[in-house]
C-alpha positions in Angstrom: 0.0 0.0 0.1 1.5 3.4 -1.2 1.7 6.4 1.0 -0.8 8.2 -1.2 -3.4 5.6 -0.9 -6.8 6.8 0.5 -10.0 5.2 1.3 -13.2 6.9 0.1 -16.4 6.4 2.1 -19.9 7.8 2.1 -21.4 9.3 5.1 -23.7 11.8 6.7 -22.8 15.0 8.9 -24.4 14.5 12.3 -22.6 17.3 14.2 -20.8 20.7 13.6 -17.7 21.1 15.7 -15.4 24.1 16.3 -12.6 25.0 13.9 -14.3 23.9 10.8 -14.6 20.4 11.8 -17.6 18.1 11.5 -18.8 14.9 13.1 -19.6 12.3 10.3 -21.5 9.1 10.8 -20.3 6.6 8.0 -22.4 4.1 6.3 -20.7 1.3 8.2 -21.9 2.9 11.5 -18.5 4.2 12.5 -18.2 8.0 13.5 -15.2 10.1 12.6 -14.1 13.7 12.9 -13.7 15.3 9.4 -12.7 18.7 8.1 -13.5 20.1 4.6 -11.1 19.9 1.8 -9.3 23.0 0.3 -11.2 23.2 -2.9 -14.4 23.2 -0.8 -13.2 26.1 1.3 -11.9 27.9 -1.8 -15.2 27.8 -3.4 -17.2 28.3 -0.2 -19.2 25.2 -0.3 -21.0 25.1 2.9 -22.1 21.9 4.8 -24.8 21.5 7.4 -26.2 18.7 9.6 -27.9 16.1 7.5 -25.8 16.6 4.4 -24.6 13.4 2.6 -20.8 13.6 2.0 -17.8 11.7 0.6 -14.9 11.4 2.9 -11.3 10.5 2.1 -9.5 8.6 4.8 -5.9 7.5 5.2 -5.4 3.7 6.1 -3.1 4.9 9.0 -5.6 6.8 11.1 -9.2 5.6 10.5 -10.6 8.2 13.1 -10.1 11.3 10.9 -11.0 12.2 7.4 -11.4 14.9 4.9 -14.6 15.9 3.3 -14.2 16.0 -0.5 -17.6 16.1 -1.9 -21.1 17.2 -0.7 -24.0 15.7 -2.5 -26.8 18.0 -3.8 -30.0 17.8 -1.8 -33.2 17.0 -3.8 -35.6 19.9 -3.9 -33.1 22.5 -2.6 -33.5 25.3 -5.1 -31.3 27.6 -3.3 -31.3 30.4 -6.1 -31.6 34.0 -5.2 -30.1 33.8 -1.7 -27.6 36.5 -2.5 -28.0 40.2 -3.5 -26.7 41.1 -7.0 -23.9 43.5 -7.0 -24.2 46.8 -8.7 
């Protein structure tokens, strides 16, 4: 197993923690602490409790992970939340 190998799992955010971290319940009923990936912070992708996410984990520490994708919620229009700049 190479050092760059990662494990990608699906989960659901169940708690928001300080310092940009989240409690995530994985599909295999394990709970981990995860933080958002740099691309998600760069493009200001926000996550809330109940969101389905994909988490990357290293095989060396299976208690921590990085949120790399937030699945779109069905029925969430979301358009028009921000004012137009003039």
